[in-house]
C-alpha positions in Angstrom: -29.3 46.0 -60.0 -26.8 43.2 -60.0 -24.2 42.6 -57.4 -20.6 42.4 -58.5 -19.4 38.9 -58.7 -16.8 38.0 -56.1 -14.8 34.9 -55.5 -15.6 33.6 -52.0 -12.4 31.5 -51.8 -10.0 34.4 -51.8 -9.8 37.7 -50.0 -9.7 41.0 -51.9 -6.1 42.1 -52.6 -6.4 45.1 -50.2 -7.2 42.8 -47.3 -4.0 40.8 -47.5 -1.1 42.5 -45.6 2.0 43.2 -47.7 5.5 42.4 -46.4 6.7 45.4 -44.3 3.2 46.8 -43.8 2.0 48.2 -40.5 -0.3 45.2 -39.9 2.5 42.7 -40.0 3.6 41.6 -36.6 7.3 41.4 -36.1 8.8 39.7 -33.1 11.9 41.1 -31.5 15.2 39.4 -32.2 16.6 37.2 -29.5 19.7 39.4 -29.3 17.6 42.5 -28.5 15.9 40.7 -25.7 19.2 39.7 -24.2 20.6 43.2 -24.6 17.5 44.7 -22.9 17.9 42.2 -20.0 21.6 43.1 -19.5 20.9 46.8 -19.6 18.1 46.3 -17.0 20.5 44.3 -14.7 23.2 46.9 -15.0 20.8 49.7 -14.2 19.5 47.8 -11.2 23.0 47.1 -9.8 24.0 50.8 -10.2 20.7 52.0 -8.6 21.1 49.7 -5.6 24.8 50.7 -5.2 23.9 54.4 -5.3 21.1 53.8 -2.8 23.5 52.0 -0.4 26.1 54.8 -0.7 23.6 57.5 -0.1 22.0 55.6 2.8 25.4 55.3 4.5 26.3 58.9 3.7 23.2 60.3 5.2 22.5 58.1 8.2 26.0 57.7 9.4 26.5 61.5 9.4 26.7 63.0 12.9 24.9 66.2 11.7 21.8 64.2 10.7 21.8 62.0 13.7 22.9 64.7 16.2 19.5 64.8 17.9 19.1 61.1 17.9 22.1 59.4 19.7 20.6 56.0 19.4 21.0 56.3 15.6 24.8 57.1 15.8 27.2 54.4 14.7 30.4 54.9 16.5 
């Protein structure tokens, strides 16, 4: 039996990725990276603002600190 002749200098056509195929690696655009960073910053600022508001609303409330006079802020 004879082996099929192959050219060792080039890969078979199926082994080369075609443009738009799943094996092609696409890097994100710079604008998307900036947009993601800005969304993250805005989310963090809102989260910390809400945390501060709820912290003051809970721990400055006389009902919560009624049994602990040393925690009252008067």
